[in-house]
Steps between C-alpha positions, in 0.01 A plus 500: 500500500611178328217250456513179706573265208821685392608530866447127546713411195783733614495362850517134389766556233718722723517214750641251248747706287858611562435860388175602670566872446451448124161332520222713354139408440293733277121470483293583197126460455338447159197328348657157558547559874803588707851438373787504751838532326793379704854624442803343674879497479627280216678267741175444687298379200572133575376537857180669390423256222615185682564154362269439208316818587367368828564816702342726238203271476453506878524881500236522229272262694533700822448825315177371348380412848575853621312635195203273561461633851472847344277387211770570239678295241871543568782379277879508552750588234871457582690746283827370366792722603787583266744206518246280681471238229758235437604441143333211320684170498613537140637851575710387795845356463505124472629308802834338426465125533818323607359173373577412139245334270653157576438535873867555583509728804856609454657213693831551325531845651405366842765227473762766413403706804510199729845395366627852562382479860700184568844569643 
């Protein structure tokens, strides 16, 4: 039987992700306490972590409460799936900026398009 803390994590996470069939929570006990490792689909990582980690922080807080009721120290580890991490900013392609260094927004091109539209 799966312990209550791992069941709880699976239940909560399955209700907020797009791929609930791929949510797995594994439980391991060691000298530090209980570690629940959560695995999700790569596309669901953003939903599990939340903006600025708020969802993950809330999950960890709730899991500690569940552990406290059972006199156990419970921690949550969210395992990073293959392809779940975005490349760092310097590794991504730069965004093309239409604005030149002088602040010209390409008004000459716009004027040409507008003159072509006139009949």
